[in-house]
C-alpha positions as CSV (number, residue, x, y, z in Angstrom):
1,Q,-18.2,-2.4,11.8
2,V,-15.5,-2.8,9.9
3,Q,-15.7,-3.7,6.3
4,L,-13.5,-4.8,3.5
5,V,-14.1,-4.4,-0.2
6,E,-11.4,-5.8,-2.3
7,S,-12.0,-5.9,-6.2
8,G,-10.1,-5.6,-9.7
9,G,-9.4,-8.8,-9.8
10,G,-10.0,-11.0,-13.0
11,L,-8.4,-13.4,-15.7
12,V,-5.7,-12.3,-17.2
13,Q,-2.5,-13.8,-19.5
14,P,1.0,-14.0,-18.2
15,G,3.1,-11.3,-18.5
16,G,-0.2,-8.5,-18.0
17,S,-1.2,-6.7,-15.2
18,L,-3.4,-6.2,-12.7
19,R,-4.1,-3.3,-10.2
20,L,-6.2,-4.4,-7.0
21,S,-8.5,-2.3,-5.1
22,C,-9.6,-2.4,-1.4
23,A,-11.8,-0.1,-0.4
24,A,-12.0,0.3,3.3
25,S,-14.5,1.6,6.5
26,G,-15.7,1.0,9.5
27,F,-12.2,1.9,11.5
28,T,-10.1,5.3,10.7
29,F,-8.2,4.1,7.9
30,R,-4.9,6.2,8.5
31,Y,-4.3,4.8,11.6
32,Y,-3.1,1.3,10.4
33,A,-0.5,-0.2,8.2
34,M,-2.3,-2.1,5.4
35,S,-1.2,-5.4,4.2
36,W,-2.3,-7.7,1.3
37,Y,-2.1,-11.3,1.6
38,R,-3.7,-14.1,-1.1
39,Q,-4.4,-17.8,-0.9
40,A,-4.4,-19.9,-4.2
41,P,-6.1,-23.0,-4.2
42,G,-5.3,-25.9,-1.7
43,K,-2.6,-23.7,-0.2
44,E,-2.8,-21.6,3.4
45,R,-3.1,-18.3,3.1
46,E,0.6,-15.9,2.5
47,W,1.4,-12.5,2.9
48,V,2.3,-10.6,-0.2
49,A,2.7,-7.0,0.8
50,S,2.8,-3.9,3.4
51,V,2.3,-0.5,4.2
52,T,3.1,2.3,6.8
53,K,0.4,4.2,7.6
54,D,1.6,7.2,5.8
55,G,2.5,5.1,2.8
56,G,6.1,5.9,3.1
57,V,7.9,2.4,3.6
58,S,6.4,-1.3,2.3
59,K,7.7,-4.4,2.3
60,Y,6.9,-7.3,0.2
61,A,7.1,-11.2,-0.2
62,D,9.9,-12.4,-2.4
63,S,8.1,-13.8,-5.2
64,V,6.4,-10.7,-5.7
65,K,9.5,-8.1,-5.3
66,G,10.3,-6.1,-8.4
67,R,6.6,-7.0,-9.9
68,F,4.1,-5.9,-7.4
69,T,3.4,-2.2,-5.4
70,I,1.6,-1.7,-3.0
71,S,0.5,2.1,-2.3
72,R,-2.5,3.7,-0.5
73,H,-5.2,6.7,-0.5
74,N,-5.7,8.3,3.2
75,A,-8.4,10.2,2.0
76,R,-10.1,7.4,-0.3
77,N,-10.2,4.8,2.7
78,T,-8.4,3.1,-0.3
79,L,-5.4,0.8,-0.8
80,Y,-3.7,-0.4,-4.1
81,L,-1.9,-2.9,-5.1
82,Q,-0.4,-2.6,-8.7
83,M,1.1,-6.1,-10.2
84,R,2.7,-6.5,-13.3
85,D,4.7,-9.3,-15.3
86,L,1.8,-11.1,-13.7
87,K,2.5,-14.9,-13.1
88,P,0.1,-18.4,-13.2
89,E,2.1,-18.3,-9.5
90,D,0.5,-15.5,-9.1
91,T,-2.8,-17.5,-9.4
92,A,-5.2,-17.1,-6.3
93,V,-7.9,-15.1,-4.1
94,Y,-6.4,-11.7,-2.6
95,F,-7.3,-10.2,0.2
96,C,-6.7,-6.8,2.1
97,K,-6.0,-5.9,6.1
98,P,-5.7,-3.9,8.5
99,Q,-2.4,-4.3,10.8
100,E,-4.1,-5.5,14.4
101,I,-7.4,-5.5,13.5
102,D,-8.8,-9.6,12.7
103,S,-10.9,-9.1,10.2
104,W,-11.2,-9.8,6.8
105,G,-12.9,-9.3,3.4
106,R,-14.5,-11.9,0.9
107,G,-11.4,-10.9,-1.3
108,T,-11.0,-10.7,-5.2
109,Q,-9.6,-13.2,-7.2
110,V,-6.8,-13.1,-9.9
111,T,-6.2,-15.8,-12.4
112,V,-3.0,-15.8,-14.7
113,S,-3.6,-17.7,-17.3
114,S,-3.5,-18.4,-21.4
């Protein structure tokens, strides 16, 4: 079955950086575009970024554009999210998801606080 295991979250000060990873299995990773989503306390889950199957094209939510970079390594079945200049409003649980597959992992918590 589809498994998505997010990791790399943690507590970071404003202005800091983190790199999230998503290890995917149970489907042919290179056949699917992938996305990152996040859910802050008391808010709905929101889309953060997406990348095409080959990693050639990426898109970002306006709130993270210029600060976050999505990438993938198809040979390793892994998706990444490099986050820089983190802000308190980036605090959330972050999830990865393949497009067209309705499956979610447990997410990884990112907390931005001084």
